[in-house]
N, C-alpha and C positions, 0 to 999 in steps of 0.2 A: 504494500500500500504506500509506503514511504517513497519507493522508487517511482511509482505512478504519479504521485503528487509533485515530485521534483521535476519529472518530465513535463507535466502539465504546466508547472510554474515557468520552466525554461521556455516552453513553447509560447506561453503568453508574453514572456519578456521579449521574445523575438517578434512575434506576430503583431502585437499592438504598436510598437514603434515603427515597424515597417509599413503597417497600414496607415499610420499617421503621416509618415513621410510621403507615401504614395498619394494620399489625399491632398497634401500640400502641392505636390508636383502637378497633379491633375488640375487643381484649382488655379495654379499659376499659368498653365497652358491655356485653360479656358479664359482667364482674364486677359492674357496677352493677345488672344485672337479676337478680342472685341474690336469694334470699329474705332473707338476712341483709344488713344495710347495710355491714358491715365489709369484705368483699372489694372493694367498689367504691372504698374509700378507700386501698387499698394503693398503687396507682400515684401518686396525688397526694402521699401521704406520702413515697414514694421521691423524687419530683421535688423536693419541698420540702427534704428532707434533703440532696440533692445541692447545691441552691442555698445552703443554710446552710454546708455544707462549703467551698464556694467563698468565701463571705463571711468565714468564720473564717480561711481561708488568707490572704486579702488582709489581714485585720487583723493576723494574726501576722507576715506578711511586712513590713508597714509598720513595726511596732514593732521587728522584728529588724534592719531596715536602720538604724534609729536607733541601736540598741545596737552594731552591728558597725562603725560608723564611716563611714557614707556621707558624712557631712560632711567628714571628713578626706580621704577618697578624692577627693571633688569638688574640694577645694582643691588636692590634688596634681595632678590631671588638668589643672586650669586653669593651674597653675604650669608644667606641662610644655608646655602649649600656648603660653604666653607666653615662657617662658624655656627653650627646648629644650636649650640647651648650657650653661646656668648651673650645672648640677649641684645637689647637695644644698643648698649655701649659698643659691643663688638661690631654690630652692623654699621654704626656711625663711623667707627675707625676704619672699617673696610671701605665704606663709601668714600672717605677722604683719600685713602691710599690708592684706590683703583678706579676712580671716576674717569680719568682720561682714557684708560685702556678700554673700559666698557663702552664709552661713547664712541671710540674709534671702531670697536667691533660692531656696534649697532649701525653706524653710518656705512661701514664697508659692506655689510651684508644687506643693506637696503631696508632695514627696519625703520630708520628715521630718514626720510627723504633720500638724499644721496644718489649716487649713480646707479644703485641697484634697482630702483623703482622704474625708471624709464624703459629699460629693455623688457621688463616684465609687462608693462603697460602696452608696449608695441606688440609683443608676442600675443597677448590676450586679445588685442584689437584685431590682429590678423586672423587668429583662430576663430573668433566669434563672428567674423565677417565672411567666412567661407560659405555659409548658407546664403548670404546676400549675393555673393559672386555667382553662385550656382543659379539663383533665381534670376539674376540679371542676364545670365547666358541663355536661360530658357526664354526670357522675354525677348532678347535680341534675335534669337533664331525664329521665334514665332512671328515677330514683327517683320523680319526680312521676308518670310514666306508670304505674309499678308501684303507687303508692298509689291512683291512680284505678281501676286494675283491681281491686285488693283491695276498694275501696269498692263497685264494681259487683257483685263476687261476693258481698259481704256483703248487699247490697240484694236480689239475686236469691234468696239463701237465705232472707231474711226474707219475701219474697213467697210462698214455698212454704209 
């Protein structure tokens, strides 16, 4: 019984997302073949908007962590790791001794602004815009066929 339920769960985990993606592609093709060009751009704009919301969220979160004291929290966590029983005095001594090293570590690895945030943001922007690019490719191919058909219709009308 356990094996059957796992197979059923795995099947549902594959079929439902594939059905959802197929539905989106079919909807994009349908909207792209419409007479007006704007309906075909709805799904790519939604996809691009979602990726921009994610990028803005990452940017706001990285600056919010700087303001909320990630630096001080990191120093306290490191002090608790090294001086677990020293109490508050031990933590304050550790904070004074190692503050520059911890700040350097946090900036280097992108936890506080620094150069580590921008490559991540660019990578996430590119990854989350893959669906946008696919939808725009579908749109362009359908519109190209639509334009060719309009040109053929116009030529056949001129022949009459």
